[in-house]
C-alpha positions in Angstrom: 15.7 4.4 -27.5 12.5 6.3 -28.2 10.4 8.3 -25.6 8.0 5.4 -25.0 10.9 3.1 -24.2 12.3 5.7 -21.8 9.1 5.8 -19.9 9.0 2.0 -19.8 12.5 1.8 -18.4 11.7 4.5 -15.8 8.7 2.5 -14.6 10.8 -0.6 -14.4 13.3 1.3 -12.2 10.5 2.5 -9.9 9.0 -1.0 -9.6 12.3 -2.9 -9.0 12.1 -6.5 -9.9 8.3 -6.6 -10.4 8.6 -6.0 -14.2 11.8 -8.2 -14.5 11.7 -10.3 -17.6 10.8 -13.9 -16.7 13.4 -15.4 -19.0 16.3 -13.6 -17.2 15.9 -15.4 -13.8 13.0 -17.8 -14.1 13.6 -19.4 -10.7 13.8 -16.2 -8.7 10.5 -14.6 -9.5 8.8 -13.9 -6.1 5.6 -15.8 -5.5 3.7 -12.5 -5.0 4.5 -11.1 -8.4 1.3 -11.3 -10.5 0.8 -11.8 -14.2 0.5 -8.3 -15.6 -1.0 -7.2 -18.9 0.7 -3.9 -19.8 0.1 -1.2 -22.4 1.4 2.3 -22.5 0.2 4.2 -19.4 -1.7 1.4 -17.8 -1.5 -2.1 -16.3 -4.1 -4.7 -15.7 -3.8 -6.8 -12.5 -5.9 -9.7 -11.4 -6.9 -9.9 -7.8 -10.1 -11.2 -6.0 -11.1 -12.8 -9.3 -11.4 -9.5 -11.1 -9.3 -7.4 -13.5 -8.1 -4.2 -12.0 -6.9 -1.4 -14.5 -4.3 0.9 -13.0 -3.1 4.1 -14.7 0.3 5.4 -13.6 2.2 8.6 -14.0 6.0 9.2 -13.8 5.4 12.7 -12.5 5.5 11.5 -8.9 6.9 8.6 -6.9 3.4 8.2 -5.5 1.8 7.7 -8.9 3.7 4.6 -10.0 3.4 1.0 -8.9 5.8 -0.1 -6.2 6.5 -3.8 -5.5 5.3 -3.9 -1.8 1.8 -2.9 -3.0 1.7 -6.0 -5.2 3.0 -8.1 -2.3 0.4 -6.7 0.1 -2.4 -7.2 -2.4 -1.3 -10.8 -3.0 -1.2 -11.4 0.8 -4.6 -10.0 1.4 -6.2 -11.9 -1.5 -4.7 -15.2 -0.5 -5.0 -14.9 3.3 -8.6 -13.9 3.8 -8.9 -16.4 6.7 -6.1 -14.5 8.5 -7.1 -11.0 7.6 -10.8 -10.8 7.2 -11.7 -7.3 5.7 -15.4 -8.0 5.3 -17.3 -5.0 6.8 -14.1 -3.6 8.3 -13.1 0.1 8.3 -9.7 0.4 6.6 -7.3 3.3 6.1 -4.5 3.2 3.6 -1.5 5.5 4.1 0.3 6.6 1.0 -2.1 4.9 -1.3 -0.3 6.0 -4.5 -2.0 4.4 -7.5 -4.7 3.0 -5.3 -4.2 -0.8 -6.0 -4.2 -1.8 -2.3 -7.2 0.3 -1.5 -9.0 -1.2 -4.5 -8.3 -4.8 -3.5 -9.3 -4.1 0.1 -12.6 -2.6 -1.2 -13.2 -5.6 -3.4 -12.6 -7.8 -0.3 -15.5 -6.1 1.4 -13.9 -3.3 3.4 -15.0 0.3 3.9 -11.8 2.0 2.7 -10.4 5.5 3.1 -7.5 5.9 0.7 -5.1 8.7 1.5 -2.0 10.4 0.0 -0.6 13.8 -0.8 -2.8 16.3 -2.6 -0.8 16.2 -5.8 -1.5 12.5 -6.4 -5.2 12.5 -5.4 -6.5 13.0 -9.0 -4.9 9.9 -10.4 -5.6 8.0 -7.1 -9.3 8.9 -7.2 -9.6 8.0 -10.8 -8.1 4.5 -10.4 -10.2 3.8 -7.2 -13.5 4.9 -8.7 -12.8 3.1 -12.1 -12.3 -0.2 -10.4 -14.8 -0.1 -7.5 -17.9 1.5 -8.8 -20.7 -1.1 -8.9 -18.4 -3.8 -7.6 -18.2 -3.1 -3.9 -20.4 -3.1 -0.8 -18.9 0.3 0.3 -17.9 3.2 -1.8 -14.3 4.1 -1.0 -13.3 7.6 0.1 -10.2 9.4 -1.2 -8.8 12.2 1.0 -5.5 14.1 1.4 -3.4 13.1 4.4 0.1 14.6 4.7 2.0 12.8 7.4 2.7 14.5 10.7 1.3 17.8 11.9 -1.5 18.1 14.3 -3.2 14.8 13.4 -5.7 15.1 16.3 -6.9 18.3 14.9 -7.3 17.2 11.3 -8.2 13.5 12.0 -9.5 13.3 15.5 -9.4 9.8 16.9 -13.0 10.2 18.3 -14.3 10.2 14.7 -11.5 8.4 12.8 -11.2 4.9 14.1 -10.2 2.0 11.9 -10.1 -1.7 12.2 -7.1 -1.9 9.8 -4.4 0.6 8.7 -2.6 -0.5 5.6 0.7 0.8 4.2 2.9 -0.4 1.3 6.4 0.9 0.3 5.9 4.1 2.3 9.5 3.9 3.6 12.0 5.0 0.9 14.4 7.9 0.4 12.4 10.8 2.0 12.7 13.1 5.0 9.4 12.3 6.7 10.1 9.0 8.4 9.5 10.5 11.9 6.2 12.0 10.6 5.2 8.7 9.1 5.7 6.8 12.3 3.8 9.5 14.3 0.9 9.1 11.8 0.9 5.4 12.2 0.8 5.8 16.0 -2.0 8.2 15.7 -4.3 5.9 13.8 -3.2 2.6 15.4 -5.5 2.8 18.4 -6.5 -0.1 20.7 -8.4 -2.6 18.5 -6.6 -1.4 15.3 -4.3 -3.7 13.3 -1.6 -2.1 11.3 -0.2 -4.0 8.3 2.9 -2.6 6.6 4.6 -4.1 3.6 8.1 -2.9 2.6 10.9 -3.9 0.3 14.2 -3.3 2.1 16.5 -1.1 -0.1 18.4 1.3 2.2 19.9 1.4 5.7 17.1 3.9 6.6 14.6 1.0 6.0 16.2 -1.1 8.7 16.3 1.9 11.1 12.6 2.6 10.6 11.8 -1.1 11.0 13.5 -1.1 14.5 11.5 2.0 15.4 8.4 0.4 14.1 9.0 -2.6 16.4 9.6 -0.4 19.3 6.4 1.5 18.7 4.1 -1.4 18.1 3.6 -5.0 19.3 4.9 -6.5 16.1 4.9 -9.8 14.2 6.1 -10.8 10.7 3.2 -12.0 8.6 5.1 -12.9 5.5 8.5 -12.4 3.8 10.2 -13.1 0.5 13.9 -12.2 0.6 13.9 -8.3 0.9 10.1 -8.1 1.0 8.6 -8.1 4.4 5.0 -7.7 5.6 4.6 -6.8 9.3 1.6 -6.6 11.5 1.6 -4.1 14.4 -0.8 -3.5 17.2 -1.0 -0.8 19.8 1.2 -1.6 22.9 -1.5 0.0 25.1 -3.5 -3.2 24.7 -1.0 -4.9 27.0 -1.7 -2.5 29.9 
């Protein structure tokens, strides 16, 4: 196995069954898995009637494509009557390669894509490459580590969003409490939180229960281990 094949295998491991060969289990390919044209270092996806070129990096979990991002993009693209992003302010947490933020921008949203500082360069490059001259609003890319004094760095008086999006942000890491706190901070009355996740670990189920306790929750879509949840602030019931 040469070095290029090693990288290909690593990317398949990160993406789970997204890059699974069609001939191996032809009847079990999830409906949300798109047709992907791949070459070394980049993939071309097709959403909103447009080709989207995504460059990945194996240097960081945040710089590769995860399956829930594909599921969320497919859901947003095919359910515009249920989730209308036209003219809406959208925040993405853990934007990674930027695909979800790009699709939201192409669907007419004013998007703020966020992630850790070390992945912003690739994130910004992907977002700008695929949205410049195509979108009503120019997306913003900023660093947003989860937790900390969110009211100081992102005060709710000036950072209010119609939608908060997150895909595959729950995996093997030590910041699940901080992630939930960040979701709570941005999910104000009037905000809709949409979280897509592929269940892999027991910690995924634990976080899901805490998510349901924190927000007024409904299941938007599911395909075996892939779930897409909608959450709204419980204060709206008061």
